[in-house]
Rosetta silent file (secondary structure, phi, psi, omega in degrees, C-alpha in Angstrom):
SEQUENCE: MDHVYACILNTSHYDESVIEVCWEWIDALERAPRLKDARVVSSSQLSIYYAYHMISRVQERMPRRANHAQSRADAWRRVKRSFDYLWSAAVQLWKPFELDRLDILCSWSYLALQFADAVDEDTIEVIEVC
SCORE:     score description
SCORE:     0.000 S_00000001
   1 L     0.000  -41.146 -178.622   84.699   15.316 -122.920 S_00000001
   2 H   -58.394  -37.102 -178.493   86.333   18.693 -123.594 S_00000001
   3 H   -65.203  -38.132  179.970   89.571   17.010 -124.663 S_00000001
   4 H   -62.293  -48.979 -179.485   87.762   14.932 -127.269 S_00000001
   5 H   -68.425  -34.225  177.334   86.126   17.964 -128.865 S_00000001
   6 H   -63.759  -41.722  177.451   89.340   19.990 -128.636 S_00000001
   7 H   -64.274  -41.561  178.348   91.182   17.235 -130.554 S_00000001
   8 H   -63.568  -43.443  178.943   88.462   17.119 -133.179 S_00000001
   9 H   -60.756  -40.022 -178.583   88.574   20.914 -133.528 S_00000001
  10 H   -67.133  -22.874 -179.940   92.353   20.828 -133.955 S_00000001
  11 H  -102.587    0.544  177.031   92.052   18.392 -136.846 S_00000001
  12 L   -81.628  125.903 -174.765   89.137   20.142 -138.575 S_00000001
  13 L  -106.583   -7.345 -178.131   90.366   21.906 -141.659 S_00000001
  14 L  -116.220  140.565 -177.808   87.139   23.384 -143.008 S_00000001
  15 H   -56.034  -44.479 -178.981   85.172   26.236 -141.461 S_00000001
  16 H   -60.366  -38.331 -179.830   81.887   24.414 -141.789 S_00000001
  17 H   -72.454  -32.087  175.496   83.222   21.362 -139.944 S_00000001
  18 H   -63.644  -45.183  179.140   84.596   23.543 -137.115 S_00000001
  19 H   -62.221  -43.495  179.069   81.167   25.112 -136.649 S_00000001
  20 H   -58.683  -45.399  179.425   79.531   21.671 -136.780 S_00000001
  21 H   -64.336  -40.454  178.117   81.864   20.306 -134.094 S_00000001
  22 H   -62.123  -41.978  177.461   81.191   23.348 -131.896 S_00000001
  23 H   -63.704  -41.223  178.083   77.427   22.807 -132.130 S_00000001
  24 H   -62.260  -41.318 -179.908   77.894   19.117 -131.259 S_00000001
  25 H   -61.983  -48.057  179.230   80.083   20.109 -128.295 S_00000001
  26 H   -61.884  -45.020  178.846   77.475   22.578 -126.998 S_00000001
  27 H   -59.740  -40.572  179.528   74.697   20.032 -127.475 S_00000001
  28 H   -65.552  -40.202 -179.490   76.687   17.416 -125.546 S_00000001
  29 H   -70.114  -30.408 -175.641   77.325   19.849 -122.669 S_00000001
  30 L   -97.408    4.970 -178.818   73.702   20.927 -122.510 S_00000001
  31 L   -64.402  139.160  178.949   72.231   17.448 -122.748 S_00000001
  32 L   -68.990  149.610   -2.212   69.778   16.604 -119.927 S_00000001
  33 L   -84.491  134.707  176.986   70.099   16.094 -117.070 S_00000001
  34 L   -93.797  123.207 -178.302   71.941   19.346 -116.423 S_00000001
  35 L   -86.602  143.732  172.714   73.144   19.553 -112.881 S_00000001
  36 L  -100.227   61.959  178.526   73.117   22.750 -110.891 S_00000001
  37 L  -109.120  137.825 -173.895   76.348   21.871 -109.177 S_00000001
  38 H   -56.182  -42.883 -179.282   78.955   24.601 -108.777 S_00000001
  39 H   -67.950  -40.254 -179.236   81.801   22.562 -110.317 S_00000001
  40 H   -66.519  -47.241 -178.791   79.716   21.404 -113.263 S_00000001
  41 H   -63.536  -43.351 -177.504   78.329   24.856 -114.035 S_00000001
  42 H   -63.571  -47.721 -177.615   81.714   26.511 -113.709 S_00000001
  43 H   -73.626  -39.892 -179.252   83.575   24.107 -115.967 S_00000001
  44 H   -69.047  -30.659  178.285   80.821   23.667 -118.557 S_00000001
  45 H   -60.357  -42.612 -179.952   80.400   27.465 -118.769 S_00000001
  46 H   -64.310  -42.030  179.686   83.999   27.830 -119.939 S_00000001
  47 H   -67.725  -41.583  179.024   83.566   25.123 -122.576 S_00000001
  48 H   -65.036  -43.291  177.688   80.271   26.534 -123.802 S_00000001
  49 H   -57.664  -47.419 -176.556   81.786   30.014 -123.974 S_00000001
  50 H   -63.128  -39.714  179.400   84.758   28.726 -125.974 S_00000001
  51 H   -63.787  -45.017  177.274   82.551   26.861 -128.438 S_00000001
  52 H   -65.223  -37.198  177.381   80.415   29.952 -129.073 S_00000001
  53 H   -60.717  -45.023  178.138   83.567   32.047 -129.340 S_00000001
  54 H   -63.794  -41.319  178.818   84.891   29.706 -132.044 S_00000001
  55 H   -59.333  -45.994 -179.902   81.587   29.787 -133.906 S_00000001
  56 H   -62.357  -46.002 -179.660   81.656   33.570 -133.958 S_00000001
  57 H   -60.968  -44.687 -178.728   85.286   33.749 -135.090 S_00000001
  58 H   -68.433  -42.964  179.032   84.748   31.236 -137.887 S_00000001
  59 H   -59.552  -36.499 -179.175   81.497   32.869 -139.048 S_00000001
  60 H   -69.704  -32.342 -176.706   83.296   36.214 -139.257 S_00000001
  61 H   -90.448  -12.921  178.952   86.148   34.904 -141.404 S_00000001
  62 L   -73.160  152.344  174.726   83.949   32.883 -143.764 S_00000001
  63 L   -60.135  139.661 -178.384   82.846   34.412 -147.047 S_00000001
  64 L   -68.967  128.051  175.515   79.493   36.175 -146.575 S_00000001
  65 L  -109.993  173.827 -179.416   76.564   34.209 -147.881 S_00000001
  66 L   -62.806  -28.716 -177.707   72.958   35.311 -148.279 S_00000001
  67 L   -96.255   14.542 -176.483   72.059   33.607 -144.981 S_00000001
  68 H   -58.920  -48.541 -178.718   74.917   35.151 -142.943 S_00000001
  69 H   -62.656  -39.401  179.417   72.698   37.485 -140.895 S_00000001
  70 H   -66.616  -41.828 -179.118   70.235   34.665 -140.217 S_00000001
  71 H   -67.748  -35.039  175.443   72.954   32.239 -139.084 S_00000001
  72 H   -65.945  -43.631  179.170   74.381   34.929 -136.752 S_00000001
  73 H   -63.519  -42.162  177.962   70.889   35.596 -135.330 S_00000001
  74 H   -63.686  -42.752  178.246   70.297   31.850 -134.825 S_00000001
  75 H   -62.861  -42.335 -179.709   73.653   31.490 -133.082 S_00000001
  76 H   -63.924  -38.905  176.919   72.889   34.447 -130.815 S_00000001
  77 H   -59.328  -39.415  176.586   69.526   32.917 -129.841 S_00000001
  78 H   -68.531  -39.195  175.391   71.375   29.801 -128.752 S_00000001
  79 H   -58.604  -47.289 -178.339   73.954   31.858 -126.855 S_00000001
  80 H   -59.845  -44.947  179.832   71.118   33.641 -125.073 S_00000001
  81 H   -63.913  -43.099  179.137   69.377   30.405 -124.177 S_00000001
  82 H   -62.833  -47.105 -175.054   72.609   28.834 -122.883 S_00000001
  83 H   -79.404  -22.687  170.428   73.621   31.829 -120.801 S_00000001
  84 H   -61.134  -45.954  177.533   70.100   32.419 -119.478 S_00000001
  85 H   -63.301  -48.593 -178.088   70.364   28.935 -117.987 S_00000001
  86 H   -61.442  -39.777 -179.013   73.926   29.434 -116.755 S_00000001
  87 H   -67.721  -42.258  178.517   73.038   32.792 -115.186 S_00000001
  88 H   -62.982  -37.087  175.711   69.987   31.357 -113.391 S_00000001
  89 H   -67.575  -40.864  179.302   72.207   28.580 -112.053 S_00000001
  90 H   -61.485  -41.476  179.688   74.868   31.096 -110.997 S_00000001
  91 H   -61.682  -38.153 -179.348   72.323   33.171 -109.092 S_00000001
  92 H   -76.226  -31.167 -172.372   71.268   30.059 -107.170 S_00000001
  93 H   -90.792  -37.146 -170.181   74.799   28.768 -106.531 S_00000001
  94 L  -124.517  152.727  174.211   76.940   31.797 -105.796 S_00000001
  95 L   -72.876  158.261 -176.537   76.744   35.093 -103.929 S_00000001
  96 L   -57.146  -25.811 -176.734   76.907   38.261 -106.079 S_00000001
  97 L   -94.078   -0.467 -177.192   80.539   38.905 -105.257 S_00000001
  98 L   -77.880  143.018 -172.796   81.854   35.406 -106.017 S_00000001
  99 H   -66.540  -32.224  178.944   84.182   35.152 -108.989 S_00000001
 100 H   -61.865  -40.896  178.086   82.464   32.176 -110.671 S_00000001
 101 H   -65.127  -42.727  177.660   79.313   34.235 -111.000 S_00000001
 102 H   -64.573  -36.005  179.361   81.266   37.161 -112.375 S_00000001
 103 H   -61.087  -41.751  177.823   83.023   34.833 -114.821 S_00000001
 104 H   -64.155  -43.233  178.775   79.706   33.801 -116.346 S_00000001
 105 H   -63.508  -40.071  178.041   78.643   37.420 -116.679 S_00000001
 106 H   -66.106  -42.313  177.656   81.965   38.353 -118.314 S_00000001
 107 H   -61.777  -43.819 -179.655   81.730   35.475 -120.782 S_00000001
 108 H   -63.118  -44.089 -179.351   78.151   36.419 -121.671 S_00000001
 109 H   -68.335  -35.994  178.316   79.049   40.073 -122.165 S_00000001
 110 H   -66.717  -38.801  176.383   82.083   39.203 -124.299 S_00000001
 111 H   -66.171  -33.301  175.453   79.920   37.003 -126.509 S_00000001
 112 H   -61.142  -37.597  175.379   77.472   39.910 -126.807 S_00000001
 113 H   -66.699  -41.099 -177.891   80.349   41.938 -128.231 S_00000001
 114 H   -68.722  -32.264  179.934   81.316   39.184 -130.639 S_00000001
 115 L  -104.095   33.840 -174.373   77.722   38.796 -131.817 S_00000001
 116 L   -58.848  -26.726  178.825   77.054   42.571 -131.765 S_00000001
 117 L   -74.785  -11.229 -176.508   75.421   42.348 -135.186 S_00000001
 118 L  -125.398  -10.712 -175.434   72.773   39.968 -133.826 S_00000001
 119 L   -67.627  146.557 -179.594   72.416   40.775 -130.120 S_00000001
 120 L  -101.683  158.300 -176.486   69.066   42.090 -128.883 S_00000001
 121 H   -65.064  -33.864 -179.699   68.490   45.045 -126.564 S_00000001
 122 H   -59.539  -42.940  179.265   66.754   42.901 -123.915 S_00000001
 123 H   -65.166  -42.518  178.403   69.911   40.876 -123.397 S_00000001
 124 H   -58.460  -42.028  178.132   72.063   43.972 -123.193 S_00000001
 125 H   -62.803  -43.559  178.354   69.756   45.309 -120.485 S_00000001
 126 H   -60.099  -45.735 -179.521   69.956   42.031 -118.525 S_00000001
 127 H   -63.168  -42.496  179.611   73.745   42.055 -118.703 S_00000001
 128 H   -65.431  -37.868 -179.265   73.928   45.673 -117.625 S_00000001
 129 H   -71.730  -35.164 -178.707   71.574   45.144 -114.674 S_00000001
 130 L   -65.683    0.000    0.000   73.430   42.054 -113.465 S_00000001
């Protein structure tokens, strides 16, 4: 599935279409039933991270519109929901010192930096405590 969306992203020439493809990719990865299997969580986490990373990068380079702050806040809410799920799965699947668990935390914290204009204090506290 990742290859299909990567190909579509590579052929998307407009910022809006890149963001649209990223949302579709995230929705496809998060479609029920979501398995709490170590391999599935680990690989889907990387894809979800990359899609959110692309959304942030594209939103930052686009001309600012009146709804820019709202679209960033909406995107951050979705990041938070995705990574809340991934983190709860990681806690169940891996011990605190295992690298897959750390990878999820690093991805989440990096996205918090990218969405710094929209991130909430509660999430920062969760990331710091983890």
